[in-house]
C-alpha positions, -999 to +999 in steps of 0.1 A: +463+767-016+466+731-032+491+723-007+471+735+023+441+717+011+463+686+006+477+690+040+444+692+056+433+664+039+461+644+050+453+652+087+418+645+086+428+610+069+448+604+097+424+610+122+399+588+110+421+561+101+407+529+115+425+507+141+437+482+110+464+510+101+478+505+134+505+482+150+500+457+176+528+460+207+544+431+220+565+431+248+584+401+265+588+401+303+619+384+312+644+378+339+672+401+327+665+432+307+677+434+272+681+394+271+664+362+262+671+342+293+663+305+301+633+309+324+616+337+302+579+331+292+556+361+299+546+381+269+521+414+269+501+420+238+485+455+231+460+459+205+457+493+188+423+497+205+439+494+239+431+458+250+460+443+268+467+407+272+494+387+294+502+354+280+518+328+304+529+349+334+556+321+342+583+326+367+600+358+352+576+384+369+578+396+404+540+391+408+512+414+407+535+442+419+558+442+390+560+475+376+565+464+341+529+450+339+508+480+338+471+475+330+461+438+322+427+431+307+431+396+297+451+365+312+460+337+289+475+304+304+485+276+279+490+249+304+496+245+342+534+235+343+551+256+370+569+275+345+540+288+325+513+291+357+540+307+378+547+284+409+576+306+414+584+344+410+613+364+401+632+375+431+639+410+414+644+422+378+678+409+370+683+388+400+705+356+393+722+345+361+705+345+327+708+307+327+692+304+358+672+334+372+670+337+411+632+330+422+610+326+454+579+304+457+548+318+447+527+290+461+496+288+471+483+308+446+506+313+415+518+345+398+489+340+374+465+340+401+480+371+418+481+392+386+446+385+377+433+392+410+452+425+412+446+436+379+407+426+377+415+405+346+396+380+326+408+346+329+409+334+292+418+295+292+404+263+288+377+253+314+394+234+341+423+255+343+402+287+344+383+270+375+417+259+391+431+297+387+396+312+397+397+294+428+431+308+438+419+343+429+390+336+451+413+326+479+430+362+474+401+382+470+376+364+493+349+368+468+338+339+438+351+344+406+321+345+381+317+340+344+327+370+322+297+392+315+288+394+277+267+415+257+261+396+220+290+376+226+314+403+235+331+412+269+339+446+275+372+455+290+382+465+316+358+442+339+348+453+370+361+422+388+382+391+380+361+366+358+366+335+338+357+329+305+334+299+293+360+284+268+371+252+257+393+238+229+380+257+197+361+283+217+366+320+211+366+348+236+359+384+223+375+414+243+366+450+235+370+484+248+339+502+252+347+527+221+362+503+198+343+493+166+359+457+171+372+435+197+400+410+198+393+375+192+411+351+213+406+312+201+420+282+223+436+257+199+451+222+203+488+216+217+505+183+220+519+183+254+509+174+291+487+197+315+495+185+353+496+212+379+527+216+404+524+199+437+529+232+455+498+246+441+477+218+451+457+216+486+471+198+515+448+168+510+458+164+472+495+166+479+491+139+506+473+117+481+497+124+451+531+135+463+542+101+473+540+090+437+552+124+426+521+127+404+496+154+402+462+164+391+457+171+352+438+203+345+421+194+311+441+196+277+472+217+270+466+244+245+478+271+223+459+304+211+452+321+179+447+358+185+430+381+158+441+416+165+420+446+151+446+454+125+445+423+109+474+405+127+465+369+135+491+355+160+495+318+167+507+314+203+519+279+204+522+271+240+545+242+246+538+218+219+554+192+195+545+195+157+509+181+151+486+185+121+465+212+134+491+235+128+484+234+093+446+228+091+434+247+120+461+275+125+473+279+088+442+270+068+414+282+088+426+310+109+455+320+086+480+331+111+507+355+099+527+357+134+540+327+154+552+330+190+570+298+193+582+279+225+614+261+220+612+239+250+635+209+243+610+185+260+584+194+235+605+193+201+637+195+182+652+223+158+642+199+129+607+197+142+602+235+148+616+246+113+594+219+097+563+231+118+569+269+109+582+264+072+557+238+062+525+238+085+521+273+098+539+294+074+539+327+091+557+358+080+573+360+111+582+339+141+592+353+176+612+329+195+606+323+233+607+297+261+643+287+252+652+270+285+687+282+278+704+316+277+699+326+241+718+359+242+747+375+257+751+411+262+719+414+241+736+394+212+725+358+199+748+329+212+757+312+181+759+280+199+720+279+211+691+260+198+677+294+188+706+302+167+704+268+148+667+272+144+671+307+128+695+294+101+664+269+090+636+295+093+619+305+062+597+332+082+615+363+096+628+355+132+628+378+162+640+370+197+619+376+226+641+402+242+630+411+275+617+448+277+620+453+240+587+460+226+580+451+189+554+465+167+538+442+142+514+454+114+483+433+099+505+413+076+527+398+104+558+419+097+577+438+124+573+477+118+592+489+149+613+477+178+629+445+160 
């Protein structure tokens, strides 16, 4: 009889466990399934409460029709460079080589705008980028994109139509499913990079004025994100960035990030700089390596000559590769619980 009571108690306990006892699911969407390839950027985060976030759609989704996307409540964009906003789209999953996927133009709208328009998603990004992408969503749907509706500072998702967050550097957007006790907190943080839009996404008049000098418009500051999930996981999404002091003061000391999703683009840093940034400044429990600008894997296995392999040798945190199509699950302490 004691065993029966204990079993019943365990079942009851499991039934009432809060979201904090569950894991966040993280799924990279790259050009080639089972690999980490040169052009891979897009990542989907799913909170235990059901909030689904797309980060930097980029060029390795086929557009809004990509079957891998599923439901998307929130779209994040770190900066407007073509490989992040998505001035091109993947021709087909697996098209081309891992070192250089086969892509098609996504102008004049971008994969980011296409997905937000089709999925009725909230655009959570610094103000100027939000207005730029919002206008493209309007061009697709034929309706203006309003500010996201809020009650007590919280936006309930899914929203009825695409909307824009009113957030800038340091601002926080909270997305919450209707039946959840808490929402997912998304804070925009500093990145040391640039933020000029691709010429292919500009109007004819803008291209005529700027194209001759091969320049473009700047859409406010480049950014990263700190996302606080309901299970306690605090993820730092670096965006493209060199190392900077706010990795320590804001990301580590204030937000206490325990997972980093680190971009490895060589134009923004070196292996030595990334190792220092992670080991001494951010100090997460785990690091997901993405945005490599090279084929990191071959046959699903790490290429020992890659920059990622060199960085892994220096990291104190547990490293994980952003393998396309592989869903990783992270607990509230920043540790991988499954799929890694």
